[in-house]
C-alpha positions as CSV (number, residue, x, y, z in Angstrom):
1,M,-0.2,0.3,0.1
2,M,1.4,3.7,0.6
3,K,5.3,2.8,1.5
4,S,8.0,5.0,1.0
5,I,11.3,4.4,-0.4
6,F,12.4,3.3,2.6
7,L,9.8,1.1,3.3
8,A,9.0,-0.5,-0.4
9,P,10.9,-3.9,-1.5
10,T,13.8,-3.2,-3.4
11,F,13.6,-4.0,-7.4
12,L,13.1,-7.2,-8.1
13,V,12.9,-8.5,-11.9
14,V,9.7,-10.6,-12.1
15,A,10.1,-13.2,-14.5
16,G,6.9,-12.4,-16.6
17,Q,8.8,-9.3,-17.4
18,L,12.1,-9.7,-17.0
19,A,13.0,-8.5,-20.5
20,A,11.0,-5.2,-19.4
21,Q,12.7,-4.5,-16.4
22,Q,15.8,-3.6,-18.1
23,P,17.8,-0.5,-16.9
24,A,16.4,1.7,-19.6
25,A,17.7,4.9,-21.4
26,P,15.7,7.8,-21.8
27,A,13.4,8.0,-24.7
28,A,14.8,9.6,-27.9
29,A,15.7,13.1,-27.3
30,K,16.4,15.9,-29.3
31,V,20.1,16.3,-27.5
32,P,22.1,12.9,-26.7
33,V,22.5,12.0,-23.1
34,R,25.1,10.1,-21.8
35,L,23.9,7.5,-19.2
36,D,27.7,7.7,-17.3
37,A,27.0,11.5,-16.7
38,I,27.0,11.7,-12.9
39,V,23.7,13.4,-11.6
40,A,24.4,13.4,-8.0
41,V,27.5,13.0,-5.3
42,V,26.2,11.5,-1.9
43,G,29.7,11.3,0.1
44,D,32.2,9.0,-2.2
45,Q,29.3,7.8,-4.1
46,A,28.4,8.3,-7.3
47,I,24.7,8.2,-8.5
48,T,25.2,8.4,-12.7
49,R,21.8,9.2,-15.1
50,Y,22.0,5.2,-15.9
51,D,21.3,4.4,-12.1
52,L,18.6,7.3,-12.4
53,S,16.9,6.0,-15.3
54,E,16.7,2.4,-14.0
55,A,15.0,3.9,-10.6
56,V,12.6,5.9,-12.7
57,L,11.2,2.8,-14.8
58,T,11.2,0.7,-12.0
59,R,8.8,2.6,-10.4
60,I,6.5,3.5,-13.6
61,Q,6.6,-0.4,-13.8
62,R,5.6,-0.7,-10.1
63,H,2.8,1.8,-10.9
64,E,3.9,3.6,-7.8
65,V,3.7,7.0,-10.2
66,E,2.4,7.8,-13.9
67,E,4.4,7.7,-17.0
68,P,5.8,10.8,-17.8
69,K,4.2,13.0,-20.7
70,D,6.4,15.3,-22.1
71,S,10.1,16.4,-21.1
72,A,8.8,19.0,-18.0
73,A,6.9,15.7,-16.5
74,A,10.0,14.2,-17.1
75,M,12.3,16.4,-15.6
76,A,9.8,16.4,-12.2
77,L,10.0,12.6,-12.1
78,D,13.6,12.4,-12.4
79,S,14.0,15.1,-9.7
80,L,11.4,13.5,-7.3
81,V,13.0,10.1,-7.6
82,L,16.9,11.4,-7.5
83,D,16.0,13.3,-4.0
84,E,14.8,9.6,-2.9
85,M,18.0,7.8,-3.9
86,V,20.1,10.4,-2.3
87,Q,18.1,9.9,0.9
88,D,18.3,6.0,0.5
89,E,22.0,6.8,-0.1
90,L,22.7,8.8,3.1
91,I,20.6,5.9,5.4
92,V,23.1,3.1,3.9
93,Q,26.4,5.3,4.6
94,K,24.8,6.0,7.7
95,A,25.2,2.1,8.9
96,K,28.6,2.3,9.0
97,D,28.4,4.2,11.8
98,L,26.2,2.2,13.6
99,K,28.4,-0.7,12.8
100,I,25.3,-2.7,10.9
101,T,26.7,-5.4,8.2
102,I,24.2,-7.8,6.6
103,P,26.3,-11.4,6.1
104,D,25.7,-13.4,2.9
105,A,23.9,-16.2,5.2
106,D,20.8,-13.5,5.6
107,I,20.0,-12.9,2.4
108,T,21.7,-16.0,0.3
109,P,18.3,-18.2,0.5
110,Q,16.3,-15.0,-0.7
111,V,18.0,-14.5,-3.6
112,D,18.4,-18.4,-4.4
113,R,14.7,-18.4,-4.4
114,Q,14.4,-15.2,-6.6
115,V,16.3,-16.5,-9.2
116,K,15.1,-20.1,-9.2
117,D,11.3,-18.3,-9.6
118,V,12.7,-16.5,-12.4
119,R,14.3,-19.6,-14.3
120,S,11.3,-21.9,-13.9
121,N,9.8,-19.2,-16.4
122,F,12.0,-20.0,-19.2
123,P,12.4,-24.3,-20.9
124,N,16.3,-23.9,-20.6
125,D,19.1,-22.3,-19.5
126,A,20.1,-20.9,-22.9
127,Q,16.8,-19.0,-23.3
128,F,17.2,-17.6,-19.7
129,R,20.4,-16.8,-20.3
130,A,19.2,-14.8,-24.0
131,E,16.4,-12.9,-21.7
132,L,18.8,-12.2,-19.2
133,Q,21.3,-10.6,-21.7
134,K,18.3,-8.9,-23.2
135,A,17.2,-7.1,-20.5
136,G,20.8,-6.0,-19.7
137,L,21.6,-8.1,-16.7
138,G,24.4,-9.9,-18.2
139,T,25.1,-13.7,-17.1
140,P,22.7,-15.8,-14.1
141,E,26.1,-15.1,-12.7
142,E,26.0,-11.2,-12.4
143,Y,22.4,-11.5,-12.0
144,R,23.0,-13.2,-9.1
145,K,25.2,-10.9,-7.9
146,Y,23.0,-8.1,-8.4
147,L,20.6,-9.1,-6.4
148,M,22.6,-9.8,-3.7
149,E,23.3,-6.3,-3.9
150,Q,19.8,-5.3,-4.0
151,F,18.6,-7.6,-1.2
152,R,21.4,-6.1,1.1
153,R,20.7,-2.6,0.7
154,Q,17.1,-3.2,1.2
155,L,17.9,-5.0,4.2
156,I,21.1,-2.1,5.5
157,R,18.0,0.5,5.4
158,D,15.3,-1.4,7.5
159,R,18.0,-2.2,10.2
160,V,19.2,1.2,9.9
161,I,15.7,2.8,10.1
162,R,14.8,0.7,12.9
163,K,17.9,0.7,15.0
164,L,17.4,5.0,14.7
165,Q,14.0,4.5,15.8
166,Q,14.8,2.5,18.8
167,D,17.4,4.7,19.9
168,G,14.9,7.8,20.0
169,K,16.8,9.3,16.9
170,I,13.8,9.3,14.2
171,V,10.9,10.5,15.7
172,P,7.2,10.5,14.2
173,M,6.1,13.8,13.1
174,N,3.0,15.6,13.2
175,V,0.7,15.4,10.8
176,T,-2.3,17.3,9.4
177,D,-5.6,16.5,8.4
178,A,-4.9,18.5,5.1
179,E,-1.7,16.5,4.6
180,I,-3.5,13.4,5.0
181,S,-6.3,14.4,2.4
182,A,-3.3,15.5,-0.1
183,E,-1.4,12.6,0.1
184,F,-4.3,10.3,-0.1
185,E,-5.5,12.1,-3.2
186,R,-2.0,11.8,-4.7
187,A,-1.8,8.2,-4.2
188,K,-5.1,6.8,-4.2
189,A,-4.5,6.1,-8.2
190,F,-1.6,3.5,-7.8
191,L,-3.2,1.7,-4.6
192,P,-4.3,-1.5,-4.6
193,K,-8.3,-2.6,-5.2
194,K,-10.0,-3.4,-2.0
195,P,-10.7,-6.8,-2.1
196,A,-14.1,-8.6,-1.6
197,T,-15.0,-9.7,1.5
198,V,-16.9,-11.3,4.2
199,T,-17.9,-12.2,7.6
200,F,-20.0,-15.2,8.6
201,K,-21.4,-17.5,11.7
202,Q,-21.8,-21.6,10.9
203,F,-22.4,-24.7,12.0
204,V,-20.5,-27.3,10.5
205,I,-22.6,-30.9,10.8
206,A,-20.8,-34.0,10.4
207,P,-22.7,-37.5,8.9
208,Q,-23.1,-40.0,12.0
209,P,-22.5,-43.7,11.5
210,T,-25.3,-45.7,12.5
211,A,-25.9,-48.0,15.7
212,A,-25.3,-51.0,13.7
213,A,-22.5,-49.6,12.0
214,K,-20.6,-48.6,14.9
215,E,-21.0,-52.2,16.6
216,V,-19.5,-53.6,13.6
217,A,-16.6,-51.6,13.7
218,R,-15.9,-52.2,17.5
219,V,-16.3,-55.9,17.1
220,K,-13.7,-56.0,14.0
221,A,-11.5,-53.6,16.3
222,E,-11.9,-56.3,19.5
223,S,-10.9,-59.1,17.1
224,L,-8.0,-57.1,16.0
225,L,-7.0,-56.6,19.7
226,V,-7.1,-60.4,20.2
227,Q,-4.3,-60.9,17.0
228,L,-2.6,-58.7,18.7
229,K,-2.2,-59.9,22.2
230,T,-1.5,-63.4,20.5
231,G,1.3,-62.4,18.9
232,A,0.4,-60.4,15.6
233,D,2.8,-57.4,14.6
234,F,1.4,-54.2,15.3
235,E,3.3,-52.2,12.6
236,K,2.2,-55.0,9.7
237,L,-1.6,-55.3,10.8
238,A,-1.8,-51.4,11.0
239,K,-0.5,-51.1,7.7
240,R,-3.6,-53.6,6.7
241,E,-6.4,-52.6,9.0
242,S,-5.8,-49.2,9.9
243,M,-8.4,-46.7,8.8
244,D,-6.5,-43.4,9.1
245,P,-5.2,-42.3,6.3
246,E,-2.6,-40.0,8.2
247,T,-1.1,-42.8,9.8
248,K,-1.9,-46.0,7.8
249,E,1.3,-46.5,5.8
250,S,3.6,-45.7,8.4
251,G,2.5,-48.6,10.7
252,G,0.5,-46.6,13.0
253,D,3.3,-44.3,13.9
254,L,1.9,-41.2,15.7
255,G,5.2,-39.4,16.6
256,W,6.0,-37.8,19.6
257,T,2.9,-36.1,21.3
258,R,2.2,-33.8,24.1
259,R,-1.0,-33.2,26.0
260,G,-3.7,-30.9,23.9
261,N,-2.4,-32.9,20.5
262,Q,-5.5,-35.5,20.3
263,V,-9.0,-36.0,21.7
264,P,-9.4,-36.2,25.2
265,E,-10.7,-39.6,24.9
266,F,-7.6,-40.3,23.1
267,E,-5.1,-38.5,26.1
268,R,-6.7,-40.5,29.1
269,W,-5.2,-43.5,27.5
270,L,-1.7,-42.0,26.5
271,F,-1.2,-39.6,29.8
272,G,-3.5,-40.9,32.2
273,T,-5.9,-39.7,34.5
274,P,-7.1,-39.4,38.0
275,F,-8.7,-43.0,37.4
276,I,-6.7,-44.5,34.9
277,A,-3.4,-44.9,35.1
278,A,-1.1,-43.7,31.6
279,T,-0.5,-46.6,29.4
280,Q,3.2,-47.7,29.9
281,P,6.1,-48.5,27.0
282,G,4.9,-51.7,25.6
283,Q,1.7,-51.6,26.3
284,L,-1.7,-52.2,24.4
285,T,-4.8,-49.9,25.3
286,P,-8.3,-51.8,25.5
287,V,-10.1,-51.0,22.7
288,F,-11.7,-47.3,23.4
289,E,-14.1,-45.0,21.4
290,T,-13.4,-41.3,19.9
291,S,-15.7,-39.3,17.6
292,Y,-13.2,-41.0,14.8
293,G,-14.0,-44.2,15.7
294,Y,-12.4,-47.3,17.1
295,H,-8.7,-47.2,18.6
296,I,-6.1,-49.8,19.8
297,V,-2.8,-47.7,20.9
298,R,0.2,-49.1,22.1
299,V,2.9,-46.5,23.5
300,D,6.1,-47.4,22.6
301,R,8.4,-44.7,24.3
302,V,7.7,-42.2,27.1
303,N,10.0,-38.8,27.5
304,G,8.8,-37.1,30.3
305,A,5.7,-35.1,28.7
306,E,6.1,-36.7,25.7
307,V,4.8,-40.1,24.1
308,R,5.5,-41.9,21.1
309,A,2.9,-44.6,20.4
310,R,1.3,-46.2,17.5
311,Q,-2.1,-47.0,17.0
312,I,-5.0,-48.6,14.7
313,L,-8.3,-46.6,13.9
314,I,-11.2,-48.8,12.8
315,A,-13.6,-46.3,11.6
316,P,-17.2,-47.3,11.6
317,K,-19.0,-47.2,8.1
318,I,-20.9,-44.1,6.6
319,D,-22.6,-44.6,3.5
320,S,-24.8,-42.1,1.4
321,N,-28.0,-42.5,3.3
322,D,-25.7,-41.1,6.1
323,V,-24.7,-38.2,4.2
324,E,-28.3,-37.8,3.0
325,R,-29.9,-38.2,6.6
326,T,-26.8,-34.9,7.6
327,H,-28.2,-33.2,4.6
328,K,-31.6,-33.1,5.8
329,L,-30.4,-32.0,9.6
330,A,-29.0,-29.1,7.9
331,D,-31.8,-28.0,6.1
332,S,-34.1,-28.2,9.4
333,V,-31.3,-26.4,11.3
334,A,-31.2,-23.6,8.6
335,K,-34.9,-23.3,9.2
336,L,-34.7,-23.1,12.7
337,W,-32.1,-20.7,12.9
338,K,-34.2,-18.4,10.4
339,G,-37.2,-18.9,12.8
340,G,-35.5,-17.7,15.9
341,A,-33.9,-20.0,17.3
342,P,-30.4,-18.8,19.1
343,F,-27.0,-19.6,17.2
344,D,-25.3,-20.4,20.2
345,S,-27.7,-23.2,21.6
346,L,-27.6,-24.9,17.7
347,A,-24.0,-24.6,17.8
348,K,-24.2,-26.7,21.2
349,K,-26.2,-29.3,19.6
350,Y,-25.3,-29.6,16.6
351,H,-21.5,-28.2,15.2
352,D,-19.0,-30.7,14.9
353,Y,-16.5,-29.1,17.6
354,R,-14.4,-32.4,17.7
355,G,-13.2,-31.5,14.0
356,S,-11.8,-28.4,15.1
357,E,-14.1,-26.6,12.7
358,E,-14.3,-22.7,13.3
359,T,-17.9,-21.5,14.5
360,S,-17.1,-17.7,13.4
361,I,-15.3,-15.6,10.8
362,L,-16.1,-12.4,12.5
363,T,-12.6,-10.6,10.7
364,P,-13.0,-9.6,7.1
365,F,-11.8,-12.6,5.4
366,W,-10.9,-12.6,1.7
367,R,-13.5,-14.1,-0.6
368,D,-10.9,-15.4,-3.3
369,S,-9.2,-16.8,-0.2
370,L,-12.2,-18.7,1.0
371,P,-12.2,-22.5,-0.1
372,V,-13.7,-23.1,-3.4
373,T,-16.4,-24.9,-2.0
374,Y,-17.1,-21.4,0.4
375,Q,-17.1,-19.7,-2.3
376,K,-19.5,-21.4,-4.2
377,G,-21.5,-21.5,-1.4
378,F,-21.7,-17.8,-0.7
379,L,-22.1,-16.7,-4.2
380,L,-24.9,-14.3,-4.9
381,H,-25.8,-14.5,-1.4
382,K,-25.9,-11.0,0.8
383,A,-25.6,-10.2,4.4
384,G,-28.4,-12.0,6.3
385,D,-28.7,-14.8,4.2
386,I,-28.7,-18.5,5.7
387,V,-27.5,-20.8,3.4
388,V,-26.6,-24.4,3.5
389,F,-23.8,-26.1,1.4
390,Q,-21.6,-29.3,1.5
391,I,-17.7,-29.6,2.3
392,A,-15.1,-31.6,2.1
393,G,-14.4,-34.1,5.1
394,S,-12.0,-34.3,7.6
395,S,-8.0,-35.4,7.1
396,K,-9.0,-38.5,8.9
397,R,-12.7,-39.2,6.8
398,P,-12.0,-37.2,3.5
399,D,-14.6,-39.5,1.6
400,V,-17.1,-38.5,4.1
401,P,-18.3,-35.0,3.1
402,K,-19.8,-32.2,6.0
403,Y,-22.2,-29.5,5.2
404,V,-22.4,-26.4,6.8
405,V,-25.0,-24.1,7.5
406,S,-23.9,-20.5,7.4
407,Q,-25.1,-16.8,7.9
408,L,-23.4,-14.4,6.0
409,L,-23.2,-11.3,8.8
410,T,-21.3,-8.8,6.1
411,S,-20.3,-9.0,2.1
412,D,-18.0,-6.1,0.8
413,E,-17.7,-6.2,-2.7
414,G,-14.4,-4.5,-2.5
415,G,-13.6,-2.2,-4.9
416,D,-11.5,1.5,-4.7
417,R,-10.2,2.8,-1.6
418,T,-11.7,5.6,0.2
419,L,-9.9,8.2,2.7
420,P,-11.9,7.0,6.0
421,E,-10.7,3.9,5.8
422,M,-7.2,4.5,5.0
423,R,-6.8,7.6,7.1
424,E,-4.8,5.9,10.3
425,A,-2.4,3.9,7.8
426,V,-1.6,7.2,5.7
427,R,-1.1,9.1,8.8
428,S,0.9,6.8,10.2
429,E,3.0,6.3,7.1
430,L,3.7,10.2,6.9
431,A,4.3,10.6,10.3
432,Q,7.5,7.9,10.2
433,R,8.3,9.2,6.9
434,G,8.3,13.0,8.0
435,G,10.5,11.4,10.3
436,V,13.0,9.8,8.5
437,R,12.9,13.1,5.8
438,R,13.9,15.2,9.0
439,Y,16.4,12.7,10.1
440,I,17.8,12.9,6.6
441,D,18.0,16.6,6.5
442,S,20.7,16.9,9.7
443,L,22.4,13.8,7.6
444,K,23.2,15.9,4.7
445,K,24.3,18.8,7.0
446,Q,27.3,16.0,8.3
447,T,27.7,14.6,4.6
448,F,28.8,16.2,1.4
449,V,25.8,16.2,-1.0
450,L,25.9,17.4,-4.7
451,V,23.4,17.4,-6.8
452,R,23.7,18.2,-10.3
453,L,20.6,16.9,-12.6
454,K,20.0,20.0,-14.0
455,D,23.8,20.3,-15.4
456,V,23.3,17.1,-17.1
457,T,20.8,17.0,-20.5
458,V,17.6,15.0,-20.0
459,A,15.9,12.9,-22.5
460,E,12.4,13.4,-23.0
461,A,9.9,11.2,-20.8
462,P,11.5,7.6,-20.3
463,K,9.1,5.0,-21.9
464,A,8.7,1.6,-19.9
465,A,8.7,-1.2,-22.3
466,K,5.9,-3.3,-22.5
467,P,6.2,-7.0,-21.1
């Protein structure tokens, strides 16, 4: 959103625009321009016309500024960007006084990931190299070196400003309402659109097996326990019979677990209660029931508060009739809710708490970040509507769908940002930017700074290459 030059990410080449983001010379002009001409000096560091052209083009391609239409607008943009570059360089040079350095290890993972992401957009190394050359970025090795420097400078800037803020050297400035309004008007064309959001309450209702199906599962589990007690190999039996997709292939291995990681019925046998002793290493539990089905657990090791164990799960069969019965229940619960039944009472009776399902999303949630089933379920509905739709099952029963009964509390279609909702963000940005600028003004009195942009012949507006 509204980021100053000190808070914004540094220039990173996006794969799809690799060729477009080459450092571009200014467009054709009446007078030739020397790209190695020095437009500013900060301390012992020179900023060339080439550096400035690259920075201007980057901001245009990021849609941070409008592309200038004539030479006067180009000169104004050059002046603005050069001023930011001078500020930027002053902050980077301050890192020496603060003894802030960035070792390669801090940035190598990010650089490697960036290079990998860009390379993945080309069918082979030859084309990747060709596009780098075309973009003026040299070989892959030179491109990587360039990225290392960019990431390093960005991290240095961030750490210097953070350190100065912590030390009280950079203090936010007071900002007037008029300044906030003016900044919002300047920046609103570059702000991303506000995403469509929703808030909602819901019950998630999980299908339940019949009593007959539960009895079949219990009897099966008891028969497996008998086999284990007479010498059957637990791991092999779990691989063959367990119905837990998360542990079946590993022979029922649950790994190390602590209290709070399993449902209460399960933890009673692992960790014990005042009335049940904890299962000891090498021991088998009896068959016990949880919301997932019937379990047999063998404890392998105990290490302080952690237990490592294996399990066999036999889940009762849930068929299409059970799923359809749940659908009808969801419809009837929706009618009760629409008729005025209290949400909390309905949730207590019907919601799948054991499945760790949420009951309320009261912070605006992006519509396009919701699961597809929720996006479809809420489609064409407005705030206040109560809807019923199907979602995927749990990780332990992915083949058994659940039903959602949900009420949309708010539905914001998104669109352009407004000043009231952005006011505090703009105020904070301007206050911080002003504090940084005030500190930089003091640095300018201590550092040699020479700006000679007007002494260098400038071409007309730089044209952004098309992706």
